[in-house]
N, C-alpha and C positions, 0 to 999 in steps of 0.2 A: 765719928760719922764719916761716911765716904764723901769725898770731895764732889763726886758726880755719880749719878745713878740713872738707870733706865730700866723700865719693865716693858716687855712687849710680847705679842703673840706672833710666833713665826708663821710665814705664809704656807709652809709645808710641815708635816710631822717632823719633829726634830728630837733626836736623842743626844743630849748635850755631850755626855762623856764619850760616846761613840764617834761623834762628829769631830770634836776638837782633839781627841786623843792622838790623832795622827801628827799633831804638832809637837808632841813630847819627844825629846831626843834621849830616850832610854831611861831606866830607873835612876833616880837621883839627879835628873836634869835640874840645874839651879834656877832655870827660868820657867819651870812648869811643875805644878804640884796639885795633887788631888787630896783634899782633906775634908772629911765628914760629908762627902757627896758634892762638895763645891770644887770648882776648878779655879786655881790661881795661876795666872800667867803674867809674866813681865814682858815689856816691849819698849822700844825707843821710838817715839813719835817725832814729828816735825817740831813740836813744842817742848820736847823733853821726855824723860823716862816716865813710865807708868806701870802700876800694878793693877791688874783687873781681876775681879772675882766674879765668876759666872755660876749661877745656880739655876736649877730647873725647879721652879715653884710648883708646877703642875705639868701634865703631859703637853699642854699647849701654851705654857707661860714660862718665859725665861727672864732672868734678871741679871743685870750687870752693875757692878759697883767698881769705881776706880779711884786711885790715889796717885798723886805726883803731878809734876808740871805738865805731863801729857795726858792727864786723866780725861779731860773733855773730849779730846780726839779719840782716845781709846774707847770711851763709852759710845761715841757716835758711830764708831766702826764695829761695835760689838755684834749687831745683827748679821753683818757680812761674815764676821769671824765665825759665827755659828751657822753659816750656810744659807743665809737668807737670800742670797743671789743665785743659789743653786736651784736649777729647775729640773726636777726629775720627770716631768711630764713626757718628754720625748722618748724616755727609756722604755723599751719593750724587752722583757727577759728572754722570750723566744724558746728557751729550753728549760726543762724541769729543774736542774740544779740551781739555775738563776731564779726561776720563779719561786722556789722554796726559800732561797736566801733573801730575795726581795720581800717576800711575805714575812719572814722572821725578823727583818731589820728595816721596818718602814721608816725609822727616824734617822737613818744614816744619810747625812748630808756631806757635801764637799765644802770644807771651810775656805775662807779667803781672808788672809791677814793683811793684804795689800802692802806688806813690808818686804820688798823683793830682795834687797841686799841682806836684810836680816835672815831671810830663809836661805840665801846663797851660801853663807859661810858654813853652816853645818853640812850642807849638801856637798861642798867641796871636801870637807873633812871626811866624808863617807866614801869618797872616790877610791876604788881599788883596794879597800881594806875591809876587814870584817867589821860588822856593825858595832860589836862590843868595844873594839879598839877605838873607833871613831867617837863613840859616846864617852869613853874615858877621856879622850882629848878635849872634847867639848866641855866636860865638867871641869877639867883642870884649868882650861883657859878662862872660863867664866868666873871660877872661884878666884883666880889670880888677877884678872883684868876687868871683870865686870864691876858695876857699882851696886851698892846695897839697894834692895828694892824698897820703894816708898810704901807706906801704909802698914796696917796691922797684920802682916803676914803671919801665918801660924808657925812657921819656922823660917830661918834665914833663907832668902832668895837673892838672886842677882839679876841685874839688867845687863844686856849685852853691851860691849864697848861701842863707842862711836866708830864710824869708819876711820877717822884719823887715829884713834887709839889702836884699832886693828893694824893699821899701816905701820905704827911705831913699835910693835912687838919685835924685839931683837931675835936674830936667828937662833941663838942658843936657848931662848925660851920656847920657841917652837919645838926645838929638839927635845927639851925636857917634857913637853906635852906629848911627845911621841908622834909628831907630825913631820913628815919628810920634807925636804926642800922644795920639791915640785908643788906639793899642795900649799905649803906656806907662801911660796912666791905667787901662786894663783890668787890667794886671798889678799895678800898685800897689794898686788897690782889692781885687783878689782876694787879694793877699798878706795883707791885714788879716783875712781870713776863712779863712786856710789850714787851720786845724784843722777847720772845717766842711766845707771842700772835701775834705780827706783822709778824712773819714768816708764819703765816697762809695765807698771801696774795699770797704765792708761791705754795700753796698746792691745791690739787683737792678739789671740794666742800665737798666731803665726808670726806676727811682728815682734812679739815679746821674745819668742824663741830665737829669731834672727838677731835681735839686739844682744841677747845674752851670749850667744855662741860667737859673737864677734871677738870676745875677750879670750886671750890665750888661756888654755887649761879648762875652759868651760865648753863641754860638748853636749850632745843631745840628751844623754842620761841626766846630767846635772840640771839642764834647763827644764826637763820634765819634772824632776823632783821639786824644783822651785815652783813651777806652775801649779803643781798639785796643792801646794800650801799657800803660797802668796797670791796666786791669781784665781784660785778656785776653779781650775780647769778640769772638768769632768772627763776630758778626753785624753789627757796627757799620760802617755805610756813610757815607762822607764826603760827604753830600749838600750841594751848594753849591760843590763843588770846581770850579775853573776848567776842568779838563781831563777829570775822571774820567768823567762821563756820556758824553762823546764817545768816549773810549777804550773803555769797556765796550761801548758801542753798536757800535763797529767790530769788537770781538772776538767779540760774540755775534750780530750781525746785519749787519755790513758797512756800517753807516751811523752818522751822528751820532744821538745821542739827547738828549732833555731829561732832567732829574733824574727827573721822574715816569715817563718811559718806561723809564729805567734801573731804577728800583725795580720796575716791573711786570715787566721782563725777568728780574730777579733773584729774583722771588717764588718760583719753584720751589725755591730754596735758602734759604728763610726759616730763620733761625737759624744759617746758615752763610755769609751773604753776603760778609762780609769775607774769609773763607777763599777764596771764589771769586775775589775781586779779587786776593788775594795769589798764588793759583795762576796766574791769567791773567798777572799781572806777571812771575812767575818763568819763564813759558814765552815771554815776549816778546810776549804777546798784547795788552798795553795800549799799542798804538800806533795812530796814525791818519795818513792822508795829511797832509803838511805844507802846509796851506793855512789861510787865515783869520787873524784877529788873534791876537797873543800878548799875554799880560799884560805891560805895559810895566815897565821898570825905573824906579823913582822914587827919586831921591836926596834923602831927607828932610834930609840935612845941608846941602843947598844952599838950604834955605828959611828 
């Protein structure tokens, strides 16, 4: 039996897998698993670790079950996790590609984990490296330093380390995980102020971004990646991304764009710009011709 459970009807149409899928850090993420249509996710709450199982019982009915010391908090937060605080009402597609994507994806919501530091660590790992490399580092670190997930998980899962445990990881272990000293220092330093970082969940998007970017090594891109997941910010744009401006440029104008040009092109959807990016991605619109340089793979373990 689950320690805690909740069944509810979302305020807006919600596609569970599409909504929470953005929280998975690549195939084999030890903290995220899809099994037989159910989403299993681990988290660390104020009262301890938890495993939560999310299922879509019907198009308009979701269910959460949770195990572990943090199960009650995890279940209480489950509606927000599944986008219940996301309000699509102000969104106007305006152009045909977005109208079509919006019509085809009526259940795409913006999730909100409210776990700011938890979202910050993998975002830092993804700074200035290819995504596959960051995901491999995430898997290695959780397998080595995470704790076993509570509950009847379908296969072994891990709960992220506590901030204190992140801070104690020695330099050579970061090296073995393929994480360079700049990113590892950023995580270790941020871990020492995890409480202050987690307070950002109660701030406005602007205040949260200002709080996060006070810390060395955390810039606008990282703050946006955190806001998209931990804060449910439907407007957060990952400015500085290696590919995003070019992809959005081709989706909206058929050409590469700079970050400034991308922001100007997204201005008609101010307040909903991340939703635009998600919808374009769901419709396959975030692609561009395969030309030009790619971000190289850098094996930091060989240094």
